[in-house]
C-alpha positions as CSV (number, residue, x, y, z in Angstrom):
1,M,16.1,-58.6,-2.3
2,R,13.7,-56.8,0.0
3,D,16.1,-56.7,2.8
4,G,18.9,-55.3,0.6
5,L,16.8,-52.7,-1.1
6,P,17.5,-49.8,1.4
7,I,21.3,-50.2,1.2
8,G,21.1,-50.6,-2.6
9,V,19.2,-47.3,-2.9
10,G,21.8,-45.6,-0.7
11,Y,24.6,-46.9,-2.8
12,F,22.8,-45.9,-5.9
13,A,22.5,-42.3,-4.6
14,V,26.2,-42.2,-3.7
15,A,27.2,-43.7,-7.1
16,F,25.0,-41.2,-9.0
17,S,26.4,-38.2,-7.2
18,L,30.0,-39.5,-7.7
19,G,29.2,-39.8,-11.4
20,I,28.1,-36.2,-11.5
21,I,31.3,-35.1,-9.7
22,A,33.5,-37.2,-12.0
23,R,31.9,-35.6,-15.1
24,Q,32.5,-32.1,-13.5
25,A,36.1,-33.1,-12.9
26,G,36.5,-33.8,-16.7
27,L,36.4,-37.6,-16.6
28,S,34.6,-39.7,-19.2
29,A,32.2,-42.5,-18.1
30,P,34.8,-45.3,-18.6
31,E,37.4,-43.3,-16.6
32,G,34.8,-42.7,-13.8
33,F,34.0,-46.4,-13.8
34,L,37.6,-47.3,-13.5
35,C,38.1,-44.9,-10.6
36,S,35.1,-46.4,-8.8
37,L,36.4,-49.9,-9.5
38,L,39.9,-49.1,-8.1
39,T,38.8,-47.0,-5.1
40,R,37.5,-48.6,-2.0
41,A,36.2,-45.6,-0.2
42,S,33.7,-43.2,-1.7
43,A,35.4,-40.4,0.4
44,G,38.6,-41.2,-1.4
45,E,36.9,-41.1,-4.7
46,Y,35.2,-37.8,-4.0
47,G,38.5,-36.4,-2.8
48,S,40.3,-37.6,-5.9
49,Y,37.7,-36.0,-8.2
50,A,38.1,-32.7,-6.2
51,L,41.9,-32.8,-6.6
52,M,41.6,-33.6,-10.3
53,A,39.3,-30.7,-10.8
54,A,41.8,-28.5,-8.9
55,G,44.6,-29.6,-11.2
56,S,46.6,-31.5,-8.5
57,G,49.4,-33.9,-9.4
58,L,49.2,-37.6,-9.5
59,L,51.2,-38.1,-6.3
60,E,48.8,-35.9,-4.3
61,I,45.8,-37.9,-5.6
62,I,47.5,-41.2,-4.8
63,A,48.4,-40.0,-1.3
64,L,44.8,-38.9,-0.6
65,C,43.5,-42.3,-1.8
66,A,46.0,-44.1,0.4
67,V,45.0,-42.2,3.5
68,A,41.2,-42.6,2.7
69,N,41.6,-46.3,2.2
70,L,44.0,-46.9,5.1
71,R,41.0,-47.6,7.4
72,Y,40.1,-50.6,5.3
73,I,43.6,-52.0,5.5
74,L,43.5,-51.6,9.3
75,M,40.1,-53.4,9.4
76,G,41.5,-56.2,7.3
77,T,44.5,-56.7,9.6
78,S,42.1,-56.9,12.6
79,L,40.2,-59.7,10.7
80,L,43.5,-61.6,10.3
81,Q,43.2,-62.5,14.0
82,K,40.1,-64.6,13.1
83,F,42.0,-66.9,10.7
84,E,43.0,-70.4,11.8
85,C,46.7,-70.7,12.9
86,G,47.5,-72.9,9.9
87,T,46.4,-70.4,7.2
88,P,49.2,-69.6,4.8
89,L,50.7,-66.1,4.8
90,W,49.7,-65.4,1.2
91,K,46.0,-66.0,2.0
92,R,46.3,-63.7,5.0
93,I,47.9,-60.9,2.9
94,L,45.3,-61.4,0.2
95,A,42.5,-61.1,2.7
96,C,44.0,-57.9,4.1
97,L,44.2,-56.3,0.7
98,C,40.7,-57.3,-0.4
């Protein structure tokens, strides 16, 4: 617990600020929670809220999230090289997406 406290405080600060921005964009608390649950990168989440507040369309928001989250997909594919040779393809794909 003691070792994880600094990173937890940092995440709390980011989550708190994103909650404020989500409210300013017109989202309710459950909608903001769902956005946080489905978005991997806080930069993508912040960008999504900014686009929502500006009245952008759904395709633009999805494109922004895809670009912001692309780095995680690339990191996942680099981790696939660490899997054993006999690992099934579905497990490799699942690891890349998670």
